[in-house]
Each structure stands twice: as structure tokens, then as C-alpha cells.
LUMDOTI-444674 format. One record per residue: residue number from 0; x, y, z of N, C-alpha, C in turn. Coordinates in steps of 0.001 Angstrom, whole numbers, plus 500000, padded with zeros to 6 digits. Example, Ala and Ser with C-alpha at 12.3 -4.5 7.8 and 13.67 -1.06 7.14 Angstrom:
<pts>
+-----+--------+---------+--------+---------+----------+--------+--------+---------+--------+
!  nr ! n_east ! n_north !   n_up ! ca_east ! ca_north !  ca_up ! c_east ! c_north !   c_up !
+-----+--------+---------+--------+---------+----------+--------+--------+---------+--------+
!   0 ! 513190 !  494310 ! 507800 !  512300 !   495500 ! 507800 ! 513200 !  496700 ! 507800 !
!   1 ! 512850 !  497750 ! 507080 !  513670 !   498940 ! 507140 ! 512900 !  500030 ! 507870 !
+-----+--------+---------+--------+---------+----------+--------+--------+---------+--------+
</pts>
This chain:
<pts>
+-----+--------+---------+--------+---------+----------+--------+--------+---------+--------+
!  nr ! n_east ! n_north !   n_up ! ca_east ! ca_north !  ca_up ! c_east ! c_north !   c_up !
+-----+--------+---------+--------+---------+----------+--------+--------+---------+--------+
!   0 ! 565014 !  403418 ! 761928 !  563614 !   403553 ! 761547 ! 563487 !  404683 ! 760535 !
!   1 ! 562828 !  404404 ! 759456 !  562611 !   405396 ! 758418 ! 561178 !  405905 ! 758506 !
!   2 ! 561025 !  407218 ! 758453 !  559699 !   407824 ! 758526 ! 559348 !  408324 ! 757138 !
!   3 ! 558209 !  407869 ! 756639 !  557764 !   408270 ! 755312 ! 556870 !  409493 ! 755413 !
!   4 ! 557263 !  410546 ! 754725 !  556502 !   411792 ! 754715 ! 555849 !  411991 ! 753363 !
!   5 ! 554723 !  412698 ! 753362 !  554044 !   413053 ! 752116 ! 554934 !  413986 ! 751304 !
!   6 ! 554761 !  413907 ! 749996 !  555335 !   414942 ! 749142 ! 554391 !  416126 ! 749238 !
!   7 ! 554828 !  417323 ! 749283 !  556178 !   417843 ! 749117 ! 556955 !  418028 ! 750422 !
!   8 ! 556409 !  417495 ! 751540 !  557083 !   417654 ! 752834 ! 558433 !  416940 ! 752817 !
!   9 ! 558469 !  415737 ! 752269 !  559735 !   414999 ! 752180 ! 560762 !  415779 ! 751369 !
!  10 ! 560319 !  416363 ! 750266 !  561214 !   417173 ! 749433 ! 561732 !  418371 ! 750207 !
!  11 ! 560860 !  419030 ! 750960 !  561261 !   420194 ! 751757 ! 562443 !  419844 ! 752666 !
!  12 ! 562310 !  418788 ! 753457 !  563378 !   418430 ! 754397 ! 564639 !  417949 ! 753676 !
!  13 ! 564479 !  417144 ! 752647 !  565642 !   416624 ! 751908 ! 566420 !  417770 ! 751256 !
!  14 ! 565717 !  418651 ! 750570 !  566372 !   419752 ! 749856 ! 566944 !  420784 ! 750818 !
!  15 ! 566237 !  421051 ! 751893 !  566722 !   422029 ! 752875 ! 568019 !  421540 ! 753513 !
!  16 ! 568081 !  420254 ! 753824 !  569283 !   419687 ! 754442 ! 570496 !  419767 ! 753530 !
!  17 ! 570260 !  419723 ! 752217 !  571383 !   419768 ! 751279 ! 571605 !  421156 ! 750685 !
!  18 ! 570866 !  422161 ! 751193 !  571071 !   423530 ! 750739 ! 570573 !  423823 ! 749343 !
!  19 ! 569656 !  423015 ! 748833 !  569122 !   423187 ! 747479 ! 567889 !  424097 ! 747528 !
!  20 ! 568135 !  425398 ! 747582 !  567054 !   426366 ! 747761 ! 566020 !  426329 ! 746651 !
!  21 ! 566440 !  426111 ! 745410 !  565484 !   426053 ! 744302 ! 564500 !  424900 ! 744487 !
!  22 ! 565020 !  423769 ! 744941 !  564158 !   422606 ! 745160 ! 563224 !  422835 ! 746352 !
!  23 ! 563729 !  423476 ! 747406 !  562870 !   423821 ! 748549 ! 561744 !  424728 ! 748072 !
!  24 ! 562093 !  425777 ! 747335 !  561079 !   426726 ! 746846 ! 560050 !  426042 ! 745957 !
!  25 ! 560474 !  425073 ! 745175 !  559550 !   424376 ! 744291 ! 558490 !  423597 ! 745067 !
!  26 ! 558749 !  423300 ! 746336 !  557762 !   422574 ! 747138 ! 556666 !  423490 ! 747684 !
!  27 ! 556838 !  424819 ! 747549 !  555870 !   425800 ! 748047 ! 554986 !  426314 ! 746914 !
!  28 ! 553742 !  426671 ! 747266 !  552877 !   427365 ! 746314 ! 553409 !  428789 ! 746142 !
!  29 ! 552962 !  429478 ! 745111 !  553444 !   430837 ! 744844 ! 553122 !  431812 ! 745965 !
!  30 ! 552000 !  431622 ! 746646 !  551576 !   432539 ! 747714 ! 551723 !  431934 ! 749100 !
!  31 ! 552627 !  430987 ! 749242 !  552813 !   430304 ! 750517 ! 553194 !  431287 ! 751622 !
!  32 ! 552862 !  430886 ! 752853 !  553203 !   431670 ! 754032 ! 553992 !  430774 ! 754977 !
!  33 ! 555119 !  431296 ! 755477 !  555923 !   430607 ! 756484 ! 555926 !  431471 ! 757734 !
!  34 ! 555536 !  430863 ! 758855 !  555645 !   431515 ! 760157 ! 556741 !  430808 ! 760925 !
!  35 ! 557832 !  431510 ! 761169 !  558935 !   430974 ! 761958 ! 558839 !  431643 ! 763320 !
!  36 ! 558189 !  430969 ! 764274 !  557938 !   431600 ! 765572 ! 559231 !  431828 ! 766355 !
!  37 ! 560242 !  430989 ! 766152 !  561523 !   431177 ! 766829 ! 562220 !  432457 ! 766410 !
!  38 ! 562011 !  432856 ! 765159 !  562606 !   434086 ! 764630 ! 561597 !  435238 ! 764614 !
!  39 ! 560374 !  434960 ! 765095 !  559305 !   435962 ! 765092 ! 559146 !  436570 ! 763692 !
!  40 ! 559076 !  435685 ! 762696 !  559022 !   436137 ! 761304 ! 557855 !  435492 ! 760578 !
!  41 ! 557162 !  436290 ! 759762 !  556151 !   435770 ! 758849 ! 556586 !  436155 ! 757443 !
!  42 ! 556693 !  435150 ! 756583 !  557189 !   435348 ! 755233 ! 556099 !  434943 ! 754255 !
!  43 ! 555847 !  435787 ! 753285 !  554803 !   435522 ! 752304 ! 555401 !  435529 ! 750906 !
!  44 ! 555169 !  434450 ! 750185 !  555644 !   434352 ! 748809 ! 557061 !  433816 ! 748725 !
!  45 ! 557397 !  433342 ! 747547 !  558688 !   432673 ! 747349 ! 559888 !  433599 ! 747503 !
!  46 ! 559762 !  434877 ! 747167 !  560901 !   435799 ! 747315 ! 561306 !  435930 ! 748776 !
!  47 ! 560329 !  436133 ! 749656 !  560634 !   436260 ! 751086 ! 561122 !  434939 ! 751668 !
!  48 ! 560530 !  433835 ! 751213 !  560964 !   432524 ! 751702 ! 562410 !  432259 ! 751288 !
!  49 ! 562788 !  432623 ! 750071 !  564168 !   432460 ! 749624 ! 565123 !  433305 ! 750465 !
!  50 ! 564760 !  434527 ! 750772 !  565608 !   435377 ! 751627 ! 565811 !  434730 ! 752990 !
!  51 ! 564756 !  434159 ! 753543 !  564825 !   433473 ! 754833 ! 565745 !  432253 ! 754752 !
!  52 ! 565584 !  431452 ! 753699 !  566402 !   430252 ! 753529 ! 567883 !  430580 ! 753350 !
!  53 ! 568166 !  431589 ! 752544 !  569565 !   431905 ! 752232 ! 570185 !  432839 ! 753268 !
!  54 ! 569392 !  433386 ! 754153 !  569896 !   434282 ! 755198 ! 569899 !  433593 ! 756546 !
!  55 ! 568833 !  433817 ! 757304 !  568727 !   433317 ! 758672 ! 568952 !  431821 ! 758771 !
!  56 ! 568273 !  431056 ! 757956 !  568360 !   429602 ! 758043 ! 569768 !  429124 ! 757708 !
!  57 ! 570375 !  429662 ! 756669 !  571718 !   429249 ! 756256 ! 572765 !  429589 ! 757315 !
!  58 ! 572581 !  430716 ! 757993 !  573552 !   431150 ! 758998 ! 573665 !  430182 ! 760171 !
!  59 ! 572615 !  429424 ! 760432 !  572611 !   428517 ! 761579 ! 573218 !  427153 ! 761285 !
!  60 ! 573563 !  426858 ! 760038 !  574132 !   425551 ! 759678 ! 573296 !  424409 ! 760258 !
!  61 ! 572031 !  424402 ! 759919 !  571086 !   423473 ! 760527 ! 571185 !  422073 ! 759961 !
!  62 ! 570948 !  421115 ! 760842 !  570705 !   419744 ! 760421 ! 569445 !  419290 ! 761147 !
!  63 ! 568652 !  418478 ! 760473 !  567375 !   418064 ! 761039 ! 567239 !  416552 ! 761022 !
!  64 ! 566572 !  416050 ! 762054 !  566248 !   414636 ! 762141 ! 564756 !  414536 ! 762435 !
!  65 ! 564012 !  413975 ! 761500 !  562575 !   413802 ! 761703 ! 562362 !  412714 ! 762745 !
!  66 ! 561578 !  413057 ! 763770 !  561312 !   412115 ! 764856 ! 559978 !  411401 ! 764646 !
!  67 ! 558954 !  412167 ! 764269 !  557627 !   411592 ! 764062 ! 556765 !  412581 ! 763285 !
!  68 ! 555624 !  412097 ! 762818 !  554670 !   412992 ! 762166 ! 553258 !  412520 ! 762472 !
!  69 ! 552317 !  413457 ! 762372 !  550918 !   413157 ! 762646 ! 550042 !  414021 ! 761747 !
!  70 ! 549072 !  413386 ! 761110 !  548101 !   414115 ! 760302 ! 546913 !  414468 ! 761180 !
!  71 ! 546563 !  415757 ! 761181 !  545444 !   416254 ! 761981 ! 544573 !  417104 ! 761060 !
!  72 ! 543594 !  416479 ! 760430 !  542771 !   417209 ! 759469 ! 543621 !  417653 ! 758296 !
!  73 ! 543604 !  418953 ! 758007 !  544382 !   419462 ! 756867 ! 545843 !  419743 ! 757218 !
!  74 ! 546210 !  419577 ! 758481 !  547570 !   419879 ! 758930 ! 548357 !  418610 ! 759198 !
!  75 ! 549590 !  418579 ! 758698 !  550539 !   417518 ! 759036 ! 551598 !  418134 ! 759931 !
!  76 ! 551711 !  417611 ! 761153 !  552726 !   418085 ! 762090 ! 553895 !  417120 ! 762077 !
!  77 ! 555075 !  417663 ! 761806 !  556300 !   416872 ! 761785 ! 557188 !  417380 ! 762922 !
!  78 ! 557514 !  416484 ! 763856 !  558395 !   416838 ! 764962 ! 559819 !  416511 ! 764544 !
!  79 ! 560688 !  417519 ! 764703 !  562046 !   417435 ! 764179 ! 563040 !  417851 ! 765264 !
!  80 ! 564130 !  417118 ! 765381 !  565239 !   417521 ! 766240 ! 566185 !  418337 ! 765362 !
!  81 ! 566339 !  419613 ! 765713 !  567139 !   420535 ! 764921 ! 568425 !  420854 ! 765677 !
!  82 ! 569555 !  420670 ! 765002 !  570868 !   420998 ! 765550 ! 571507 !  422062 ! 764676 !
!  83 ! 572352 !  422873 ! 765288 !  573042 !   423887 ! 764504 ! 573744 !  424891 ! 765376 !
!  84 ! 574132 !  426000 ! 764762 !  574859 !   427072 ! 765444 ! 573873 !  428076 ! 766023 !
!  85 ! 573146 !  427656 ! 767063 !  572209 !   428551 ! 767739 ! 572134 !  428140 ! 769207 !
!  86 ! 571795 !  429078 ! 770088 !  571734 !   428781 ! 771523 ! 570732 !  427662 ! 771825 !
!  87 ! 571136 !  426730 ! 772674 !  570262 !   425650 ! 773097 ! 570228 !  424445 ! 772176 !
!  88 ! 571030 !  424454 ! 771122 !  571046 !   423353 ! 770163 ! 571464 !  422064 ! 770859 !
!  89 ! 570844 !  420948 ! 770547 !  569703 !   420738 ! 769652 ! 568375 !  420994 ! 770373 !
!  90 ! 567346 !  421300 ! 769577 !  566006 !   421583 ! 770093 ! 564989 !  420881 ! 769203 !
!  91 ! 563930 !  420369 ! 769834 !  562810 !   419807 ! 769074 ! 561882 !  420928 ! 768644 !
!  92 ! 561515 !  420910 ! 767380 !  560544 !   421856 ! 766830 ! 559423 !  421070 ! 766177 !
!  93 ! 558236 !  421651 ! 766176 !  557129 !   421116 ! 765401 ! 556973 !  421969 ! 764156 !
!  94 ! 556887 !  421315 ! 763027 !  556649 !   421962 ! 761737 ! 555223 !  421587 ! 761323 !
!  95 ! 554335 !  422566 ! 761265 !  552958 !   422336 ! 760865 ! 552803 !  422715 ! 759394 !
!  96 ! 552516 !  421722 ! 758559 !  552370 !   421925 ! 757124 ! 550901 !  421848 ! 756726 !
!  97 ! 550467 !  422786 ! 755907 !  549165 !   422711 ! 755247 ! 549457 !  422656 ! 753752 !
!  98 ! 548963 !  421605 ! 753115 !  549206 !   421400 ! 751692 ! 547962 !  421753 ! 750893 !
!  99 ! 548197 !  422224 ! 749680 !  547101 !   422502 ! 748762 ! 547593 !  422228 ! 747350 !
! 100 ! 546875 !  421384 ! 746642 !  547207 !   421029 ! 745266 ! 548665 !  420586 ! 745112 !
! 101 ! 549130 !  419753 ! 746050 !  550463 !   419182 ! 745952 ! 551610 !  420108 ! 746305 !
! 102 ! 551307 !  421246 ! 746914 !  552340 !   422214 ! 747316 ! 552117 !  422614 ! 748778 !
! 103 ! 553171 !  423126 ! 749402 !  553047 !   423658 ! 750755 ! 552407 !  425034 ! 750651 !
! 104 ! 551266 !  425192 ! 751285 !  550542 !   426457 ! 751290 ! 550896 !  427270 ! 752538 !
! 105 ! 551098 !  426564 ! 753653 !  551427 !   427225 ! 754907 ! 552351 !  426321 ! 755708 !
! 106 ! 553366 !  426938 ! 756304 !  554283 !   426245 ! 757196 ! 554448 !  427089 ! 758435 !
! 107 ! 554173 !  426493 ! 759588 !  554413 !   427152 ! 760867 ! 555439 !  426338 ! 761621 !
! 108 ! 556532 !  426988 ! 762006 !  557581 !   426327 ! 762777 ! 557470 !  426847 ! 764197 !
! 109 ! 557244 !  425907 ! 765122 !  557069 !   426320 ! 766520 ! 557828 !  425403 ! 767456 !
+-----+--------+---------+--------+---------+----------+--------+--------+---------+--------+
</pts>
């Protein structure tokens, strides 16, 4: 079963899985905010998001499988099975995306 995601959410997952940080960053607005509740981190702007992608996220050797998604007003929640080098792997996470003008404005991973 193939799950169709809105752009730039589809780009985010595709590029992140292949380690293409520039393409991941291009899916975010300049002032985007990422809340990674598992890492207790809030990142603002592309510089901090890049540090997160190339540091913490890269260290875990993550792979993701999109299970489902749901649009709830301005938020799209994507449920993902995440596997990697971290305790308890694999784990289901919800990624809450808020888009603005074709870019990710806010991402909360919980």
C-alpha cells in the first residue's frame, strides 16, 4: 500500500531517508520550528535544523515507514514506524506538520 503525502511532507521523508540534508532543509520555511519531544529539543531556523539532522538524527541511522496520515485543520499528522540505533527500536512516532506557503512551518515529533 502506498500512502500519498502532501508536498513538502513527502519530500521531507524521502530526502531524510536518503541523507539529503539540503533537500530536507529546502522543504522548511526560513523560520521553521522543529520540536523533537524525544530529544527534548526545540530548533528554530534552518541552521539549527541542519545541526539536528547532521548530528542527533544521523547518529541514530534511522529508517522510517509511513503507516498513515490524517489532516486535522492546519495540521497533518503522519504516523511513522521509526527504526534505528536507539533504545526500544522500532517505535511509532507521530509527526505533526503545519505548512505555510508550500513549506514546513512547524514540525512536532512526538
